[in-house]
C-alpha positions as CSV (number, residue, x, y, z in Angstrom):
1,M,109.3,67.2,90.0
2,P,107.3,67.1,93.2
3,Y,105.7,63.9,94.3
4,G,102.1,65.3,94.4
5,S,99.2,63.5,95.8
6,L,99.0,59.7,95.1
7,D,95.3,60.3,94.1
8,T,96.3,62.6,91.2
9,V,99.8,61.6,90.2
10,G,98.6,58.9,87.9
11,I,96.0,61.0,86.0
12,L,97.1,60.8,82.4
13,D,96.7,64.6,81.9
14,N,99.1,65.1,84.8
15,V,101.5,62.6,83.5
16,L,101.6,64.2,80.1
17,R,101.9,67.8,81.5
18,T,104.7,66.9,83.9
19,G,106.5,64.3,81.8
20,R,106.5,62.0,84.8
21,G,108.0,58.5,84.2
22,I,105.5,55.6,84.3
23,Q,106.4,52.0,84.1
24,V,104.7,48.6,84.5
25,E,106.1,45.6,86.3
26,C,104.7,42.1,86.1
27,T,103.8,40.0,89.2
28,G,104.4,36.8,87.3
29,C,107.5,37.3,85.2
30,P,110.5,39.6,85.2
31,G,108.8,41.8,82.6
32,L,109.2,45.6,82.9
33,H,108.2,48.4,80.5
34,R,108.9,52.1,80.8
35,F,106.3,54.1,78.8
36,T,107.3,56.8,76.4
37,H,105.5,60.1,76.2
38,D,104.0,59.0,72.9
39,E,102.6,55.7,74.4
40,I,101.0,57.7,77.3
41,A,99.5,60.2,74.8
42,A,98.1,57.3,72.7
43,L,96.6,55.8,75.9
44,A,95.1,59.1,76.8
45,D,93.6,59.4,73.3
46,K,92.0,56.0,73.9
47,V,90.7,56.3,77.4
48,G,90.6,60.0,78.1
49,R,93.1,62.4,79.7
50,D,91.2,62.2,83.0
51,Y,91.9,58.4,83.3
52,N,93.8,57.6,86.5
53,L,96.3,54.7,86.6
54,L,96.0,54.6,90.4
55,N,95.0,51.0,91.5
56,R,94.8,49.8,87.9
57,R,96.4,46.7,86.5
58,C,96.2,44.7,83.3
59,K,97.0,41.1,82.3
60,C,100.7,40.8,81.3
61,R,101.5,41.5,77.7
62,L,105.2,41.7,78.3
63,T,106.1,38.0,78.1
64,P,104.1,35.6,75.8
65,G,102.1,33.1,77.9
66,C,102.6,34.9,81.2
67,E,99.5,34.8,83.4
68,G,100.7,37.6,85.7
69,W,99.4,41.1,86.2
70,N,101.1,44.3,85.2
71,R,101.0,47.0,87.9
72,F,101.8,50.7,87.4
73,F,104.6,52.6,89.0
74,F,105.6,56.3,88.8
75,L,108.9,58.0,88.9
76,S,109.7,60.2,91.9
77,G,113.4,59.9,92.4
78,V,112.8,56.1,92.2
79,Y,109.9,54.2,90.8
80,R,107.1,54.1,93.4
81,P,103.9,52.0,93.4
82,L,100.9,53.6,91.8
83,F,98.6,51.4,94.0
84,T,97.6,51.5,97.7
85,P,98.6,48.8,100.2
86,E,94.9,47.7,100.3
87,H,95.0,46.9,96.6
88,S,98.4,45.2,96.9
89,V,96.9,42.8,99.5
90,R,93.8,42.3,97.6
91,W,95.8,41.5,94.5
92,G,97.9,38.9,96.4
93,R,101.2,40.9,96.5
């Protein structure tokens, strides 16, 4: 699958149509989760298919008690960050 534009690669509708792999990694623990198609579809049902994962993060739910943040990555040969360098600096990593 082609890489596409970073601005559009994380839009849930695009993720669902292309079957692109999405995962989250935690900044505070070794937690990692690769989303299934059904999990992405459930998220799209909740927030809308036009929701974009670019530069989004959420509190860690991977490890009980972890205070870190989960950041999104997309698969394009290898998992690549779904956030811009400016946000990485702003978020402290």
